[in-house]
C-alpha positions in Angstrom: 51.5 74.2 85.9 52.4 73.5 82.3 56.0 74.0 81.3 58.7 74.4 83.8 59.9 77.6 82.2 56.4 79.1 82.7 56.4 78.1 86.4 59.9 79.6 86.9 58.8 82.9 85.2 55.8 83.0 87.4 57.9 82.3 90.5 60.4 85.0 89.6 57.5 87.4 89.0 56.1 86.7 92.5 59.6 87.0 94.1 60.1 90.3 92.2 56.9 91.7 93.8 58.0 90.5 97.2 61.5 92.0 96.8 60.1 95.3 95.6 57.7 95.5 98.6 60.5 94.6 101.0 62.8 97.3 99.6 60.0 99.8 99.4 59.2 99.2 103.1 62.9 99.6 104.0 63.0 102.9 102.1 59.9 104.2 103.9 61.2 103.1 107.4 64.8 104.3 106.9 64.0 107.7 105.3 60.7 108.8 106.8 60.5 107.0 110.1 64.3 107.0 110.7 64.9 110.4 109.3 67.7 109.2 107.1 68.7 110.2 103.6 67.8 108.2 100.5 71.0 106.4 99.5 70.5 104.3 96.4 73.8 102.3 97.0 72.7 101.4 100.6 69.3 100.3 99.4 71.0 98.5 96.5 72.9 96.4 99.0 69.7 95.7 100.9 67.9 94.8 97.6 70.7 92.4 96.7 70.5 90.8 100.2 66.7 90.5 99.8 67.1 88.7 96.4 69.6 86.3 97.8 67.4 85.6 100.8 64.5 84.8 98.4 66.8 82.6 96.4 67.8 80.7 99.5 64.2 80.3 100.4 63.6 78.7 97.0 66.6 76.4 97.4 65.3 75.3 100.8 61.9 74.5 99.2 63.8 72.6 96.5 65.6 70.6 99.2 62.3 69.9 100.9 60.7 68.7 97.6 63.7 66.4 97.1 63.4 64.9 100.6 59.7 64.4 100.2 60.3 62.7 96.9 62.9 60.3 98.5 60.4 59.5 101.3 57.6 58.9 98.8 59.6 56.6 96.5 58.4 53.0 96.7 55.4 53.8 98.9 52.2 52.6 97.2 49.7 52.8 100.0 46.9 55.3 100.4 48.1 58.7 101.6 46.9 60.0 105.0 46.9 63.7 104.1 47.8 66.4 101.7 51.5 66.2 102.2 51.8 62.5 102.6 53.3 61.7 99.2 53.5 58.4 97.5 55.4 56.9 94.6 53.0 58.3 92.0 53.9 61.8 93.3 57.6 61.6 92.7 57.6 63.0 89.2 55.6 66.0 90.3 58.0 66.5 93.3 61.0 66.3 90.9 59.3 68.9 88.6 58.6 71.2 91.6 62.2 70.9 92.8 63.4 71.9 89.3 61.1 74.9 89.4 62.2 76.0 92.8 65.9 75.7 91.8 65.2 77.6 88.6 63.6 80.5 90.4 66.6 80.5 92.9 69.0 80.5 90.0 67.2 83.4 88.3 67.1 85.4 91.6 70.8 84.9 92.2 71.6 86.0 88.6 69.4 89.1 89.3 71.3 89.8 92.6 74.6 89.7 90.7 73.5 92.2 88.0 74.0 95.8 89.4 71.8 97.3 86.7 68.8 95.1 87.6 69.4 95.7 91.3 69.5 99.4 90.7 66.3 99.1 88.7 64.6 97.2 91.5 65.6 100.0 94.0 64.3 102.7 91.6 61.0 100.9 91.2 60.7 100.5 95.0 61.6 104.2 95.5 58.8 105.2 93.1 56.4 102.9 95.0 57.5 104.4 98.3 57.0 107.9 96.9 53.6 106.9 95.6 52.6 105.8 99.1 53.8 109.1 100.6 52.0 111.1 97.9 48.8 109.2 98.4 49.0 109.7 102.2 49.6 113.4 101.8 46.7 113.8 99.3 44.4 112.0 101.7 45.6 114.1 104.6 45.1 117.3 102.7 41.6 116.4 101.6 40.7 115.6 105.2 42.5 118.7 106.6 40.9 121.0 104.0 37.4 119.5 104.3 34.7 121.8 105.7 31.5 120.5 107.3 29.5 121.7 104.3 31.7 119.8 101.8 31.7 116.5 103.8 28.7 114.4 102.9 29.3 112.2 105.9 29.8 115.0 108.4 26.5 114.6 110.3 26.7 110.8 110.3 30.3 110.7 111.6 29.9 113.6 114.0 28.7 111.4 116.9 31.6 109.0 116.4 34.1 111.8 116.4 32.6 113.4 119.5 32.6 110.0 121.3 36.3 109.5 120.3 37.1 112.9 121.7 35.4 112.2 125.0 36.6 108.6 125.5 40.1 108.8 123.9 41.5 112.3 123.4 40.3 114.1 126.5 41.5 111.3 128.9 44.8 111.2 127.1 45.2 114.9 127.4 44.3 114.8 131.1 46.9 112.1 131.7 49.6 114.1 129.9 48.6 117.1 132.0 48.9 115.1 135.3 52.3 113.7 134.3 53.6 117.2 133.4 52.3 118.6 136.6 53.9 115.8 138.7 57.2 116.2 136.9 57.2 120.0 137.3 55.0 120.9 140.4 56.3 124.5 140.4 55.2 125.3 136.8 
């Protein structure tokens, strides 16, 4: 990686994508699976926690780079593996530490900016809605598909019939037996 600022910008970009994905997943789980309402303030608090957690992760990585650099200092032998650092690696480890801490600092600043947090939540909400919309469209295409319109109908018919025989019918029979056992008079 060239300049430290470029590495920090790239790290923040990656962390941004991770934060957006985490918040998007929380929105999907809480609102759709959990049946809750979309509350931007609640998701804003979660987004802030996510950014802080990512910053702490970067700070931990910086501390590990520092510890590895201290262990590597003054060691001039041949390394035994990928993470067996030597004195010649200390400058690179210092640069990495600086990059990790730069990303952490940028993420903490982001977490402290209510407008940027709100923007993250809004972007995550849009991504969640995009997922819901895509699923609905796929479902509508499948539900509205007729045998004549489906080019794979004949090829997939055997697999569907096998699934019906091996999965759906036994499951239905099991449910029927359970209901009958629970309510023998019905």
